[in-house]
C-alpha positions in Angstrom: 113.8 74.6 96.1 112.3 73.5 92.9 109.0 75.0 94.0 110.6 78.3 94.8 112.4 78.3 91.3 109.0 77.8 89.4 107.0 80.2 91.5 109.7 82.9 91.1 110.1 82.3 87.3 106.3 82.4 86.7 105.2 84.9 89.2 108.1 87.3 89.0 109.4 86.9 85.4 107.0 85.3 83.0 103.9 87.0 84.2 105.3 90.6 84.4 107.0 90.4 80.9 103.7 88.8 79.6 101.5 91.7 81.0 103.8 94.3 79.5 103.7 92.5 76.1 100.0 92.2 76.4 99.5 95.9 76.9 102.0 96.9 74.3 100.7 94.7 71.6 96.9 94.1 72.5 94.0 96.0 71.1 91.6 97.8 73.4 87.9 98.5 72.6 88.1 102.1 73.9 89.7 104.0 76.8 87.8 102.1 79.6 89.3 98.8 78.5 92.8 100.3 78.1 92.6 101.8 81.5 91.6 98.5 83.2 94.5 96.8 81.5 96.8 99.4 83.0 95.0 98.8 86.4 95.7 95.0 86.1 99.5 95.7 85.4 99.6 98.4 88.2 97.9 96.2 90.8 100.0 93.1 90.0 103.1 95.2 90.1 102.0 96.6 93.5 101.5 92.9 94.7 105.1 92.0 93.6 106.5 95.1 95.4 104.9 94.3 98.7 104.7 90.5 98.7 107.2 89.2 96.1 110.2 87.3 97.4 113.1 88.7 95.6 115.8 86.1 96.0 116.4 84.4 92.8 115.8 87.6 90.8 117.3 90.8 92.3 114.6 93.3 93.5 116.0 95.9 91.2 114.3 94.0 88.4 111.0 95.4 89.5 112.1 98.8 88.7 113.2 97.6 85.2 109.6 96.4 84.6 108.3 99.7 85.5 110.7 101.4 83.2 109.7 99.2 80.3 106.0 99.3 81.0 105.7 103.2 80.7 106.8 103.5 77.1 104.8 100.3 76.1 101.7 101.7 77.7 102.3 105.1 75.9 102.7 103.4 72.6 99.7 101.4 73.0 97.6 104.4 73.9 98.8 106.2 70.8 97.9 103.3 68.6 94.4 103.2 70.2 93.9 107.0 69.3 95.1 106.4 65.7 93.3 103.0 65.1 90.0 102.5 66.8 89.2 98.9 67.8 86.8 96.9 65.7 85.7 93.3 66.3 83.7 91.6 63.3 82.1 89.0 65.5 78.4 89.6 66.2 78.9 89.1 70.0 81.1 92.2 70.5 79.1 93.8 73.4 79.1 90.5 75.4 82.6 89.8 74.7 83.7 93.2 75.6 81.6 93.2 78.9 83.4 89.7 79.8 86.8 91.2 79.2 86.0 94.3 81.3 84.8 92.2 84.1 87.6 89.8 84.1 90.1 92.7 84.0 88.3 94.3 87.0 88.1 91.1 88.9 91.8 90.4 88.6 92.7 93.9 89.6 90.3 93.8 92.7 91.9 90.4 93.9 95.4 92.0 93.5 94.5 95.2 95.2 92.9 93.2 97.9 96.0 91.1 98.5 98.2 94.3 98.5 95.8 95.9 101.2 96.1 92.6 103.3 100.0 92.7 103.0 100.2 96.4 103.9 98.1 95.7 107.0 100.8 93.4 108.1 103.2 96.2 108.3 102.0 97.3 111.8 102.7 95.1 114.7 99.8 93.9 116.8 99.6 96.1 120.0 101.7 99.1 121.0 104.5 97.1 122.7 107.5 95.6 120.8 110.7 94.1 122.1 113.5 96.3 121.0 116.6 94.7 119.9 120.0 95.5 118.2 121.0 94.0 115.1 122.3 90.6 115.3 124.6 91.2 112.1 126.9 94.0 111.2 128.1 95.6 108.1 126.6 95.5 104.6 123.0 95.2 103.5 120.5 92.7 104.9 117.2 91.9 103.1 114.1 90.7 105.0 113.0 87.6 103.1 110.0 87.0 105.5 108.7 89.4 108.1 105.7 91.3 109.1 102.3 90.4 110.5 100.3 89.0 107.5 100.7 85.4 106.1 101.1 87.1 102.7 104.5 88.5 103.8 105.5 86.2 106.4 104.7 82.5 106.3 105.8 82.0 109.8 102.3 83.4 110.7 100.8 80.1 109.9 102.1 78.7 113.2 99.7 81.2 115.0 96.7 80.0 113.2 97.0 76.3 112.7 96.3 74.1 115.7 98.8 71.3 114.6 101.6 73.9 114.6 100.9 75.4 118.1 104.2 73.9 119.3 106.0 76.5 117.1 103.7 79.5 117.7 106.5 81.4 119.3 108.1 82.1 115.9 104.9 83.6 114.4 106.5 87.1 114.1 109.9 85.8 113.1 112.1 87.6 110.4 114.5 85.8 107.9 117.6 87.8 106.9 119.9 87.4 104.0 122.9 89.6 103.0 122.8 91.2 99.5 125.2 93.0 97.3 124.7 96.4 95.5 122.8 94.6 92.7 120.4 93.1 95.2 121.8 89.5 94.8 122.0 87.3 97.8 124.5 84.8 96.2 127.0 84.4 93.5 124.7 82.7 91.2 120.9 81.8 91.2 121.0 78.6 93.1 124.7 77.8 93.9 125.6 74.5 95.2 128.4 75.7 97.5 127.3 77.4 100.8 130.2 79.7 100.7 128.6 81.4 97.5 125.7 82.7 99.6 126.9 86.2 101.1 125.4 85.7 104.5 127.1 82.2 105.1 129.7 82.6 107.8 128.7 86.2 108.8 129.3 86.7 112.4 126.2 86.9 114.7 126.0 89.2 117.8 123.8 89.1 120.7 120.8 91.4 120.0 120.2 92.1 123.8 121.7 91.8 127.1 120.6 88.7 129.0 121.5 85.1 129.8 121.9 82.2 127.6 119.0 79.8 128.1 119.8 77.0 125.5 122.3 76.3 122.8 122.8 73.7 120.0 126.1 73.6 118.2 126.6 70.1 116.7 124.1 69.9 113.8 125.7 70.0 110.3 125.2 72.7 107.7 123.2 71.2 105.0 123.4 71.8 101.3 120.6 73.6 99.6 118.4 70.5 99.5 115.2 69.4 101.1 115.6 70.0 104.8 112.3 68.6 106.1 113.7 65.7 108.3 116.2 68.1 110.0 115.5 69.6 113.4 113.7 72.8 112.8 115.9 75.5 114.3 119.2 73.6 113.6 122.1 75.0 115.7 120.6 77.9 117.7 121.3 80.2 120.7 118.1 81.0 122.8 118.6 84.1 125.0 116.6 85.3 128.1 116.5 89.0 127.7 114.6 91.7 129.4 110.9 91.3 128.1 111.1 87.8 126.6 113.3 85.2 125.0 115.1 85.7 121.6 116.1 82.8 119.3 118.7 83.0 116.7 118.7 79.9 114.3 120.2 78.0 111.5 123.7 78.7 112.8 127.0 77.3 111.5 128.0 74.0 112.9 130.7 74.5 115.7 130.4 78.2 115.5 128.4 78.8 118.7 130.9 80.3 121.4 128.6 80.8 124.2 127.4 78.3 126.9 124.1 77.8 128.7 123.9 80.1 131.7 126.3 82.6 130.5 125.7 86.3 130.9 125.8 88.1 127.6 125.9 91.9 126.7 124.4 93.4 123.7 126.7 93.3 120.7 128.8 90.4 122.1 129.7 87.9 119.3 128.1 84.5 119.8 128.2 82.5 116.6 128.2 82.5 112.8 125.3 82.2 110.2 125.0 78.8 108.8 122.5 76.5 107.1 121.7 73.9 109.7 118.1 72.7 110.5 115.0 73.3 108.3 116.7 75.8 105.9 116.7 75.6 102.2 119.6 78.1 101.9 121.8 80.1 104.4 119.9 82.7 106.2 119.6 84.0 109.8 116.2 83.3 111.6 115.3 85.8 114.4 112.3 85.8 116.7 111.2 86.8 120.1 108.6 85.0 122.3 107.4 85.1 125.8 109.5 83.5 128.4 109.3 79.8 128.4 110.4 77.6 131.3 111.3 74.6 129.1 112.7 76.7 126.2 110.0 75.4 123.8 108.7 77.5 120.8 105.1 77.1 121.8 104.9 80.3 123.9 103.2 83.6 122.8 105.1 85.5 119.9 106.4 89.0 120.6 106.7 91.8 117.9 110.2 93.0 117.5 112.0 96.2 116.3 115.6 95.8 115.2 117.6 99.0 115.4 114.3 100.7 115.8 113.1 99.3 112.5 110.0 97.1 112.0 111.2 94.4 109.5 108.8 93.3 106.9 109.3 91.5 103.7 111.4 93.5 101.4 112.9 95.7 104.2 116.5 96.4 104.1 118.7 96.9 107.1 122.2 98.6 107.1 123.7 98.1 110.6 127.1 99.7 111.0 130.1 97.8 111.8 132.5 95.3 110.2 131.3 93.2 107.3 132.2 89.6 107.7 135.9 89.3 108.3 137.8 86.8 110.7 136.2 85.1 113.7 135.4 87.9 116.1 
């Protein structure tokens, strides 16, 4: 989790605030340089909007940056019109060209990343497995999802040979529950699993089918390094029409279905936990081609949940009870 903290603080707090301050207080050698500075800010903001993981910092903060950036840019532009830039050093033309080139390069990299992320919004091929929401009530935020590595790190299992045994999860989505402020927990990194809003949420069958496999005995881990744990933790693997569906990182002892049992869509099956390789409570959901041995190495299948393609940043508002007693 330490890596997530540092990446979030630098990428989603320090850099945006620094860019706004740079535009507001910096001097520009004309309208072109000023415009390129704005392009740097806009392209980086776009990258944060489509690829940023808004967990430790609520996603609403991004709108706050936009609100502050507007007046800051306007004040800098007015100052530029009143006080033309002058640089007493003899290498002014070369220095200016270097600055303009660096601003253009940074903007190009950010815009290319935005384009690559947006390409991951469309599933590969026309066919998707249509599922009902496995959670009900409240708002659920997609931490990882989509078909680009920039917005869904599960995609690495499709590309790296050493991860071929897990390629079935390449199109997986990870869901957390958020409140009206966009927070997914009571605090930034609370130690108690119960402080995460999704922990203990009922999980429902997203399709009609048979239970292929279950695991129900693994402990819910604290928010610590999970690398030595079994990948899926407690899980339910369902044989549905069109493929298999895995729901993973379930709460210890909460799985209430057995292998071979027939399920109908919407039937309660477990609760969200933090078992397996999970740094904090969330629900992992993916679909894959049917595998005789129940392994995760079969072909991944794109999914729609309640008709929605879930990509990073998507919000899902399924109807139904929010939390509550054991269903």
